[in-house]
N, C-alpha and C positions, 0 to 999 in steps of 0.2 A: 040796799039802803045806802043813802049818801051820808057820809060822816061830815061833820062840820070842819071847815077850814080854820086856819089860825087867825083869821081876820085880815083886813087889808094890809097890815104891816107886821103881822105875827109870823112865827116860824112856819115855813112851808112844810106841809105834811109830806111824808115819803111813802110811796106806794110801790110794793114789790110785786112782780109777776114772774113766776117760775117757768121753767121749761117743761117740755113734754115728759110725762111720767114723774114729775117733781111736784112737791107741795111746799108749804111754808117752812118745813124743816130744812129745806135747802139753805135758808138764811140763818140757821141757828148759831153759827159761829161768827156772824158779822156783828161788829160793834157799831150800831147805828148812832148817828149824831145825837147828842143829848138835847132835850128840849123840843124835839120834832116828833109829832105823832107818826107812828108807823102802821100802815094798813097792808094787808096781804090780799091779793086778788087771785082766785083760781081760774085759769083759762079753761073753761069747761063747755063752751058753746061750739057747735059744728061749723063755725064761720069766723074768720079773722075779724071781720067788721063787727060782729056781735060781741066778740071778746073785747074789742076796743071800746065799744059802748059800755060794757061792764066796767072796764077800767075808768072811763071818764065819769061814770056815775058813782064811783066808789067814794069820792070826796067832792066837796064843792070848791070852786075856785081853783087857782093854780096849785100845782104840786110838782114834786120831784119824782120821776118814775125810774125804777130800777128793774131791768128785765134781762133774763138769761135765755138764750136760744129762742124757743117759741115765744117766751115772754117779751123778749126784745122786739120780735116781729109784731107783736100786739102793740107795743109802745110806738113803733114806727107808724102803724095805722092810726093810732090815737093822735100822733103828731100831724099826720096828714089831715085828719078831720077837724082838729081843734088846736092849732098851734099855740093859741093864746093861753091855753090851759097848762101847757107843759113848761114849768119853770126851770127844770133841769132834767137832763137825760143821761142816764147811766146804762150802757148796754154792754153785754159780754157774750162770748161763745155763740155767735149768731151769724146771720147771712141776710143781707138786704136785697138779694136778687130774687127773681121769680123762680119757681120750681123748675127742675130739670126733668126730662122724660124718665131717667132712671129713678128719680125720687118718687114720681107718681107711681111707678111700678112697685117700688119697695113699700110704699104706704098701702097700696091695694093688697099686697101679699100679707102684710101684718094685720090688716083689717080682716082678711079672710081667716087667718089663724085665730084671732079673737072670736070671730063669729062661730068658729068650730070648737070653742071652749078651751083654746090653747093660749090663753093670755100669759101664762107662765113662760111659755116658749118665747113669746115676744120680749118679755123682760130679759130673758137670758140672751137673746139676740142683740139687744141694745146695750147690754152691760159693758162689753169690752171697749166700746168707743167712748165711754164716760171717763176713762182713766188713761193716764199716759203710759202705764206699765201693765203688762199682763204676766201673771195674775196681779190684780190690784193689791196694794199693800194692806196689811192688817185686816180689820173688819170692814173695809170700804165696800166690798162687793155685797156683803149681807146688809149693810146700811142702805145701799141703793135698792136692793131687792125689797126691803121693808117699805121704803118710800114709794116705789112703783106699785107694789101690791096695795098700798093704802089708797093710792089714786084710783086704781081699779079699772076693770075692762070697759065700763060704760063711758067714763070720762076719756079713757084712752082712745076709744073709737071716735068720740067727738073731736078730739085733738087731731087725729089722723085726717078726718074730714076737713077740719079747718085748715090744716097745712096745704091742702089742695086748692084753697081759695085765696091764698096769699098772692101778692103781686110785687113787682119790683118797687122798692121803696126809695131808691137813690134820689129820684127827682124831688120827693117830699123832704128828704133830709137836707137837700141844698137850700130849701126855703126856711129851714129852722133858724130861729133867732135866740135860742136859749143856750146857756152853757151846757157843754156835753163832755162826757168821758167815755172812752171805748177801751175795754180790756180784752186781751187776747192771750190764750194759752199757746205757748210755742209748740206743744205736742198734742194739740186738739185735732183728733182725727176727723171729726164731723165738720168743724168750722175752722179751717186753718188760718194762720195770720194774714194771708193775702185778703181774705174776706173782710177782715177788720181794717186793713189799710184803705180799702175802698170806702168803707163806712166813714172812717175818720177824715178822708179827703173830702167827702160830700158834706159833712157837718161843718159849718163855718166855726172856726176857732176851737174845734174839738181837741182834746188831749188824748193821745193814744198811749196805753201802757201795755207793753209786751212782757209777758211773764214766762220766761224760759223754763222748760221742763214741766209746765203745767198742762193739764188736759182740759176736758170740757166743763167739769163741775168746779169752777173757780171758787165759789164761796166755801166749798169744802176743802179744796186743795191749797188755796191761798187766801184765807180769811183776813189776814192782816193787810194784804195788798188791796183787797176789795174794800175793807173798812176805811183805809187811808184815802183811797180814790174817792169814795163816797163822801167822806167828810170834806175833802177839798171841793168837790162839786157843790155840796150844799152851801159852803161859804161863798163860792162864786155866784151861785144862784141867788143868794140873799143880797149880795152886792149889786147884781144885775137888776133885781127887783127894786131895790132901794133907789137906784139911779133912775129907773123908769117912773117910780112914784113921785120923785122930786121934779122930774121933767117929763111929763106924759108925751111930749112931742119927740123925745129922743128915740133913735132907732132901737128896735127891740132885738 
C-alpha cells in the first residue's frame, strides 16, 4: 500500500530498507528527524528490481531513503529506475559493485543449508561479520540472532536469490541529483571503507562519514552518528527541494 506523501512542500517522508536478515528493529536506536513520517520496507522479493518497486510504491511522491547493505542496493536500483522520486539518499555498510564469483558460491551454499532445514547454521555463519569484535560485546550476538530468526528462512532464501540479480550501480549513482550521505564502518568485514569511497566518489556532492572501529550494523553500533547524518541529510534534501520548487528549471 502506498502511504501519502507530505504534499508538494511538506516534509519529505523517510523510508528505511534494512539489510539481509535484518528487520525494522535495526533502526530502533536511530533518532529520526521530527516531523517526518517514517516508513519501513522489508526487502522480501527474490529480485532486486522487485524490491526496488516495493520501495517506490511504499509512499507517493519524493522521499528520503535510508538503506543498509542489501537495503542500500535496493535504494541504488530505485534511484536507477526513478531518480526524480529520490529526494535524499543515505546508504551505509554496502557495495555498489556487481556480485563476485565467490559471492555467488557463498549464496548458493547458504541457500542449500536453508533448503536442508539448517537456517540456524546460516545465522551463525553470518553473525561474526556483523560486528567489529569477536565475540561481540554484551548481548549483541543474541540480539542479532533474534532479529535474523524473526526474518525467517523463507525471506532469507528470497534475499539470497535477489542478491544474485543485482548489478553494478556506479553508473546510476553518477546520474543522481539528490543530496546524499555515505556511512562506512572502519572495521566492516563485509563492506570495507574502500567500497564506500567508490560510492561517495560516484554520487555528486555526497558526504562520506568514516566511523573508525565500527562494524557492519552501524545503526546498532553508532546510532548517534547515523542519527546526526540523517538529520543533516534531511535538512539538505529539504533545501534542495525548496530550491527546485521555487525554480523548476534549476538543475536537480
